[in-house]
C-alpha positions in Angstrom: 108.9 84.2 93.4 111.2 86.6 95.2 112.9 85.5 98.4 115.2 87.1 100.9 117.8 85.4 103.0 117.5 86.5 106.6 120.7 88.2 107.9 120.6 86.1 111.1 120.6 82.9 109.0 118.0 80.6 110.5 118.5 76.9 109.9 116.1 74.0 110.0 116.8 70.5 111.4 118.4 69.5 108.1 120.9 72.5 108.2 119.3 74.1 105.2 118.9 77.8 105.1 115.3 78.9 105.7 114.1 81.6 103.3 111.5 84.2 104.0 109.2 84.9 101.0 108.5 88.5 100.5 105.3 89.8 98.9 105.9 91.7 95.7 106.0 95.5 96.2 102.8 97.4 95.6 102.5 98.7 92.0 101.9 102.3 93.1 105.1 102.6 95.1 108.6 103.6 94.3 111.9 103.0 96.2 113.6 106.1 97.6 117.2 106.1 98.8 117.9 108.6 101.5 121.0 109.5 103.5 120.5 110.9 107.0 122.9 112.0 109.7 123.5 109.7 112.6 121.8 112.1 114.9 118.6 112.2 112.8 118.6 108.3 112.6 119.0 108.2 116.4 116.1 110.6 116.8 113.9 108.5 114.5 114.9 105.3 116.5 114.1 107.1 119.8 110.7 108.2 118.5 109.7 104.8 117.0 110.4 103.1 120.4 107.6 105.3 121.8 105.1 103.7 119.4 103.0 100.7 120.6 103.8 98.6 117.5 107.6 99.5 117.2 107.5 100.4 113.5 110.4 99.9 111.2 112.5 103.0 110.3 110.9 103.3 106.9 107.4 103.0 108.4 108.3 105.7 111.1 109.5 108.0 108.4 106.3 107.4 106.4 104.2 108.2 109.5 106.2 111.4 110.1 105.8 112.5 106.5 102.1 111.9 106.5 101.7 113.7 109.8 103.7 116.7 108.5 101.8 116.8 105.3 98.5 116.7 107.1 99.6 119.5 109.4 100.7 121.6 106.4 97.3 121.1 104.7 95.5 122.6 107.8 97.5 125.9 107.6 
């Protein structure tokens, strides 16, 4: 079982570190490392704050890519 220690380090009453268990990644996905300029990251953060559910940066990038690909398919 995979686990991730939260960066904010939550502790329970016994002063033990609480772990968050992550679900295994989907089998049809692949990690992608990407470097972006600070201005592009800021623009992504500004845009994600407009969404009702405040998506994570990776989710916002996924949504933007899907929207772009769908708009390209319509041309």
